[in-house]
Residue, then its C-alpha position, 0 to 999 in steps of 0.5 A: m053263248g052261255k046261261l044267265s047266272s041268276s037262273d040256269s035254265i035260261d040261254v043268253s044270246v047276243d046279236l051277231e049282226k052288232l056284235v060284229t059290226r059294232h066291234s066288242a070288247v072282252l075284258g077281265s083280270t087275269g086268271s078270270g077266264k078271259s081266253t076260255s071266254v073268247s074261244s068258247l065265244l066264238r065256237s058258239i058263234v059259228c057252231d051249234e049245241e052238237g058242235n056242227v059249223i051253222y056259218p060254213s062262210s064264217r070269217i074269224v081272224l085271231i091274233d094270238i099272241h101267246g099261242e092258246y087257241s091252237s089246242a081250243l078251238g083247232d077243230i074249227a081253225k086254220t093256225f099259222s105259227t112261226s113255228p109251225r107244228a105238225e098239225e099247222e102252217k107256217l106263217l109268212i108275212p111278205y116284206w114287201c107288204v110293209s109300210p116302206d118307211s118303217l121297213v127301212d128303219f127296221l133293216c137299217g135303223q136310225v139313217n138320216d132323212k136324205s139317205k132314208n129317201s133314198i132308199i124308199d126311192r130305191i124301193h119304188q125303183e125295183k118294185i116299177k121293174f119288177i112289174k115290168k118284168n112281168s108283164n106278160i102275167a095278166k095280173f102285173k099287165k094291168i097295173d099302172l104305173n103310174r099309180v104305183t108307190s112304194h106302197t104299193p104291194i108289189p114283190f122286189s128282192l132285198k138281197k138285191l136292193w141289200h147289193d146294189l146299196s152297198f155298191d153305190d156306198a163302197v163304188t170306186w171309179s177308173e175315170k174322173e167321168k165315173k163310167t167304169p167301177s173299180i171292181a176287185d170282186e164283183g160279190d154274190p147278192d145271192k150270197l150277201i157277198a157285197a163288191q169289192f171295190n180297189p181303194p181309191a189313189s190319192g191325188s189326180t190317179a185312177p181308181y177315183k172316190g165314188g161312194e161316201g160310205i154313209l150308210k156302211r153301219s145301216l147296211d151292216l145291220f140290214r145284211a145281219r137280218l137278213l141272217d138272223h132266222q128269226y126274221s125268216f117269217l118276213l124276211t125271207p118269206d119262201k115262195w112268196e119271196p122273188n130271185l135275183e130275177n124278179e120271178i116269184e112262185s106266188d104273190l099277194d092273192e094266194l096269200l089272202n087266199s091261204w088265211l082267208g080262203h080256207e075252209k075252216p071258220v077261224t083263222i088263228l094268226d099265232l105270234s107267239g114266236i115273234p120278237s115282242t119288240r118288233l111285234d108292233l111292226l109285224l102285227g100292224s102289217l098283218l093288219d094293214i093287209l087285211f084292212e086294204a083287202a076290205l077296201w079294195g075289195r069290197r065290191l068284188k065277192e071275195g070282199m070283206k062286204n060279202r063276206p065279213l071279217l071278225l078280227v078278235l087281237e087277244e092281249a090288246h093293251r100291248y099295242l093299244s095304249s095310250d103311249s103307244s104311237g105305232l103302226a099297230k095301233n094307227m091301224v086298229r084305230r082306223i079299223a075300229k072308225e072305218g072297218r064297218k063301212f067295209g064289212l070288218g069288225t072287231m073284237l079286243v081282248s084285254q086285262r088291262p082297258s085302263e091302258i087300252d086308248e080311250t078313242i078305240l076303245s068307245q068305239c065298242g059297242t058291246f062289251f063283255a066284263l069278266r072280272i076286274n078287280n083293279q079300281t082302275d080297270r074298273s072305272r076305264v070299263k064304267s066309263a066305256m057302257s052307259e050309264s044305265v049299267s053302272g051300278m052293274i059294274d061295282s059287282l066285277p070284283v065278286l064274280r066268278t070265273g067264266e062269268a061276265i057282265v054284257a052290255g051294249e049293241s048286242a045285246k037287247l038288255p044288260m044280263r049277268c052270264r056264264f060263258k058255256v064250258p068247254s068239252r074236255g080237251r078243248y080249253p085254251d093253252s093257259i089254264d093254270p098249272k095245278v100247283a100241289s098235285l105237280w109239287a107232291k111228285v118223286r123229284a125226276e131226275e132233270e136235264y136242261d140240253q132240251l130246255v136251250v135247244a129249245w129256247r136257241n131255236q125259238n120254237p117251245f115245241e121243238y122236242e114236243n113229239 
């Protein structure tokens, strides 16, 4: 992975088995060379000195929060992005894989427990209907309906769910027995047009009031979410979205195969286009999919027991702080505690180790500590490492860029080393701008219309070509 700091002629290596299965953490302040070191470390894991892939069956999934690693690892990685460029694929997270509690909170906002439970029950019913409709397909025919819950990753139509909920919330009836809806316009679920009903009459004459109308604001938000292109990668996931007849082009097996079954050793999941307010939900859903695949596939050749997976989690402090209680943190905590049994390892990457939940950080067996200036962060790193390296921790503020103290289960001895320097063109897209040379250029005429279009389209590569 690099050279010993005190002697450039001595190679530094770590134990790959323990690095992956016992978890690890790469910690360092901004500007310490963290991103470059991570890309160098990952390249060292899968390639030899000449750049040839030596572990063709390796599986590394890199959660890229800022979209900076595809430039560094593009030759050995397949990149999925919400705003893909020519050589990248579109990142899609089917909503029906998301926890129904979290999905309802996201789609409908704050609803009372009774209404929320009613919506979740409806989701369960829609999943049962999907299985019955597709019972002629072998993989659905094998499903035991008694084992299906609202959390089971079975496709269902969000548009149909919204239309049915809107129907029940606003319906009026032609008779007291409430058998025939008093419909003025049936609406169109595919176009997200709600059904219209004749207004209820006063007294004991038809039409009679039916729906309570308590979900109108929540259903308006639901519809707005479905229409918002910002969330299309989740709510309208192309061929993973079933139609109104419960027919679907691709299922969960194709999704896992696209992420884990391709020929490249590294998979980059670029979440830079995801709204920061929804990062926890979406990242947590991603991790949930991968962990469940490891858990239930542990006896299969495609499972992580037979082909281990290393999860690299960038900007870990953003969703693993002691204060957060979201889905992402719960999943990382579960993976840190149980992942080793199923062939799933993690590598946390953070510039603020003091903000990472202590329980999660304590599960890391190997530490790569780059330059850390903040005293609180150094104290957290010192407490996480063994007492034998406490003296080396005091040198963290004076480490050079790309230099780290390596200690833990995958290192035979604590050491101070320098990571390999990437070749030209293989640096992450996080290099500091050359301020002096850029400011010295002759000022050219500027127009900001393209910037505004890229901003509104949530795509920084709008005008790349």
